[in-house]
C-alpha positions as CSV (number, residue, x, y, z in Angstrom):
1,M,49.5,-77.8,189.5
2,L,45.8,-78.5,189.9
3,Q,43.2,-75.7,189.8
4,F,41.1,-75.3,192.9
5,T,37.5,-75.9,192.4
6,L,35.1,-72.9,192.6
7,K,33.9,-74.1,196.0
8,R,37.4,-74.0,197.4
9,L,38.2,-70.6,195.9
10,L,35.0,-69.3,197.4
11,Q,35.7,-70.8,200.8
12,R,39.2,-69.4,200.8
13,A,37.9,-65.9,199.8
14,K,35.2,-66.0,202.5
15,N,37.9,-66.8,205.0
16,G,39.8,-63.6,204.1
17,E,42.3,-64.9,201.6
18,E,42.8,-62.0,199.2
19,K,44.6,-64.0,196.5
20,A,41.6,-66.3,196.2
21,R,39.2,-63.3,196.0
22,E,41.4,-61.8,193.3
23,E,41.4,-65.0,191.3
24,L,37.6,-65.3,191.6
25,I,37.3,-61.7,190.2
26,I,39.7,-62.3,187.4
27,K,37.8,-65.5,186.4
28,H,34.5,-63.7,186.5
29,R,35.5,-60.3,185.0
30,D,33.7,-60.9,181.7
31,Y,30.7,-62.4,183.5
32,I,30.4,-59.3,185.6
33,A,30.6,-57.0,182.5
34,R,28.1,-59.2,180.7
35,V,25.5,-59.1,183.5
36,S,26.0,-55.4,184.1
37,S,25.6,-54.6,180.4
38,R,22.4,-56.6,180.2
39,V,21.0,-54.9,183.3
40,C,22.0,-51.4,182.0
41,R,20.7,-52.2,178.5
42,R,24.0,-51.0,176.9
43,F,27.5,-52.0,176.4
44,L,29.7,-51.1,179.4
45,S,33.5,-50.7,179.5
46,W,35.7,-51.0,182.6
47,E,37.5,-47.7,181.7
48,N,34.4,-45.5,181.3
49,D,31.4,-46.7,183.3
50,D,30.8,-46.4,187.0
51,E,28.2,-49.1,186.8
52,L,30.9,-51.7,186.5
53,S,32.4,-50.4,189.8
54,I,29.0,-50.9,191.4
55,A,28.8,-54.4,189.9
56,L,32.3,-55.3,191.2
57,L,31.3,-54.3,194.7
58,A,28.2,-56.3,194.3
59,F,30.2,-59.3,193.2
60,N,32.4,-59.0,196.3
61,E,29.3,-58.9,198.4
62,A,28.1,-62.0,196.7
63,I,31.3,-63.8,197.6
64,D,30.9,-62.9,201.3
65,S,27.2,-63.7,201.5
66,Y,26.9,-66.8,199.3
67,D,25.6,-69.9,201.1
68,F,26.9,-73.2,199.9
69,N,23.8,-75.0,201.1
70,Q,21.4,-72.9,199.0
71,G,20.0,-74.3,195.8
72,A,21.2,-71.6,193.4
73,S,24.7,-71.7,191.8
74,F,27.2,-69.0,192.7
75,A,26.8,-67.5,189.2
76,S,23.1,-67.2,189.6
77,F,23.4,-65.7,193.1
78,A,26.0,-63.2,191.9
79,Y,23.7,-62.2,189.0
80,T,20.9,-61.4,191.4
81,V,23.1,-59.4,193.8
82,I,24.6,-57.4,190.9
83,Q,21.1,-56.7,189.5
84,R,19.8,-55.5,192.8
85,R,22.8,-53.2,193.5
86,L,22.6,-51.6,190.0
87,T,18.9,-51.2,190.4
88,D,19.5,-49.4,193.8
89,Y,22.1,-47.3,192.1
90,F,19.7,-46.1,189.4
91,R,17.0,-45.3,191.9
92,R,19.4,-43.1,193.8
93,N,20.4,-41.4,190.6
94,S,17.4,-40.1,188.7
95,A,19.4,-38.9,185.7
96,K,20.9,-42.4,185.3
97,Y,17.5,-44.0,185.8
98,E,16.0,-41.9,183.0
99,L,18.9,-42.8,180.8
100,L,18.3,-46.5,181.5
101,L,14.5,-46.2,180.7
102,S,15.3,-44.4,177.4
103,A,18.2,-46.7,176.5
104,N,18.0,-47.8,172.9
105,P,21.3,-49.4,172.0
106,D,22.5,-48.8,168.4
107,R,23.6,-51.6,166.1
108,W,27.3,-51.3,167.2
109,E,26.4,-51.6,170.9
110,N,24.1,-54.6,170.2
111,H,26.9,-56.3,168.3
112,A,29.4,-55.5,171.1
113,L,27.0,-56.9,173.7
114,Q,26.6,-60.1,171.6
115,L,30.4,-60.5,171.3
116,L,30.8,-59.9,175.0
117,E,28.1,-62.4,175.8
118,Q,29.6,-65.0,173.5
119,R,33.1,-64.5,175.0
120,S,31.8,-64.6,178.5
121,Q,29.8,-67.8,177.8
122,R,32.8,-69.5,176.3
123,I,35.0,-68.6,179.2
124,Y,32.3,-69.7,181.6
125,Q,32.0,-73.1,179.9
126,E,35.8,-73.5,179.9
127,G,35.8,-72.7,183.6
128,V,33.0,-75.3,184.2
129,Q,35.0,-77.9,182.4
130,Q,38.1,-77.1,184.4
131,E,36.2,-77.3,187.6
132,R,34.7,-80.7,186.6
133,M,38.2,-82.0,185.7
134,A,39.6,-80.8,188.9
135,E,36.8,-82.5,190.9
136,T,37.4,-85.7,188.8
137,I,41.1,-85.7,189.6
138,E,40.3,-85.2,193.3
139,L,38.1,-88.3,193.1
140,Y,40.9,-90.1,191.3
141,Q,43.3,-89.3,194.2
142,Q,40.8,-90.7,196.7
143,H,40.5,-94.0,194.7
144,L,44.3,-94.2,194.2
145,A,44.9,-93.7,198.0
146,L,43.0,-96.9,198.7
147,Y,45.7,-98.7,196.8
148,G,48.6,-96.7,198.4
149,I,49.2,-94.8,195.2
150,T,49.6,-91.0,194.8
151,L,49.5,-88.8,191.7
152,E,53.2,-88.2,192.3
153,D,53.8,-92.0,192.1
154,L,52.0,-92.0,188.7
155,V,54.2,-89.3,187.4
156,Q,57.3,-91.2,188.4
157,C,56.2,-94.6,187.2
158,S,54.4,-93.7,184.0
159,P,56.1,-95.6,181.1
160,K,58.2,-93.4,178.9
161,H,57.9,-95.7,175.8
162,R,54.7,-96.1,173.9
163,D,55.0,-99.9,173.6
164,T,55.5,-100.3,177.4
165,R,52.6,-98.0,178.1
166,E,50.3,-99.9,175.7
167,R,51.4,-103.3,177.2
168,F,50.4,-102.1,180.7
169,I,47.1,-100.7,179.4
170,Q,46.4,-104.1,177.8
171,V,47.1,-105.8,181.1
172,A,44.6,-103.4,182.7
173,V,42.0,-104.2,180.0
174,T,42.6,-107.9,180.7
175,I,41.7,-107.4,184.4
176,V,38.6,-105.3,183.5
177,H,37.3,-108.1,181.3
178,N,37.8,-110.8,183.9
179,Q,35.4,-110.5,186.9
180,H,37.6,-112.9,189.0
181,L,40.7,-110.8,188.5
182,L,38.8,-107.6,189.2
183,K,37.3,-108.9,192.4
184,V,40.7,-110.0,193.6
185,L,42.2,-106.6,192.9
186,N,39.3,-104.8,194.6
187,R,39.4,-107.1,197.7
188,T,43.2,-107.3,198.2
189,R,44.2,-104.0,196.7
190,K,47.0,-105.9,195.0
191,L,47.6,-107.1,191.4
192,P,46.6,-110.8,190.9
193,V,50.2,-111.5,189.7
194,K,50.0,-115.3,189.6
195,E,47.0,-115.3,187.3
196,L,48.3,-112.5,185.2
197,L,51.6,-114.3,184.7
198,E,49.7,-117.1,182.9
199,M,47.3,-114.9,181.0
200,T,49.7,-112.3,179.7
201,G,53.0,-114.1,179.5
202,L,54.7,-111.2,181.2
203,S,57.4,-111.7,183.9
204,T,56.9,-111.0,187.5
205,R,59.5,-108.2,187.2
206,V,57.6,-106.5,184.4
207,L,54.2,-106.7,186.3
208,E,55.7,-105.4,189.4
209,K,57.3,-102.5,187.5
210,G,53.9,-101.6,186.0
211,R,51.8,-102.4,189.1
212,R,50.9,-98.8,190.0
213,Y,50.2,-97.7,186.4
214,I,48.1,-100.8,185.7
215,I,46.0,-100.4,188.9
216,A,45.5,-96.7,188.1
217,T,44.4,-97.5,184.6
218,V,41.9,-100.2,185.9
219,L,40.4,-97.5,188.1
220,V,39.9,-95.2,185.1
221,F,38.2,-98.0,183.2
222,T,35.9,-99.2,186.0
223,E,34.9,-96.1,188.0
224,P,32.1,-94.2,186.2
225,E,33.0,-90.9,187.8
226,L,36.5,-91.2,186.3
227,S,35.4,-91.6,182.7
228,A,36.7,-88.2,181.8
229,L,40.2,-89.5,182.3
230,K,39.9,-92.2,179.6
231,S,41.4,-89.9,177.0
232,F,44.8,-90.5,178.7
233,T,44.8,-94.2,177.9
234,Q,46.3,-93.7,174.5
235,G,43.6,-95.0,172.3
236,F,42.7,-98.2,174.2
237,I,39.1,-98.8,175.4
238,P,38.0,-101.6,177.7
239,E,35.2,-102.7,175.4
240,T,37.6,-104.1,172.8
241,G,41.1,-104.0,174.3
242,R,42.3,-103.0,170.9
243,E,44.0,-99.9,169.7
244,N,41.7,-97.6,167.7
245,A,42.3,-97.7,164.0
């Protein structure tokens, strides 16, 4: 369901879980090729170039030796390890080293390298966004747990009809705009039903039915680290409480 963060994948791989290691390699395959091609000053293909095998071994080494407490990101650390191992490889193979020094990629290879770099960068950015969203959802789970709510609860209680969903979001917006109601919710971990009955005109039954969804929406609106989830509120924003035109 949810993608593991890079840190979790790395930890699982370092602990000997082969599936996690394989997933890391698949996610970074283009990155490995891009780094290797840059170091070797020419376009490399997995089918024809031994240098990529060296780089793959170096990437595995980077997984095993990466320290979570160091300042560099894993991508930067892996780049350094791959560069070092390829440099060692060229020093041990004089013919390859001379080829490297005389490398002068033609126009096609330069174009191929650019395409590879663009593709790798796009995939990397997509991966970063996925990791950030996964971390955001983890934080969301932690906030929800304080109110006795799980993601599974939200799946079950999410309104199936648009008008019901928008009604509950509007109740959440009402709470966000009222400091008293917000304080009551934060302190008691319960909806201030009595006040909401008067302010919204909804029945106790309706408020109770939407309790978990309303609370979950309030959290999205009020917790800065959850702002990425606002796109799931169907066009409502807490600043106005109105549907976007």
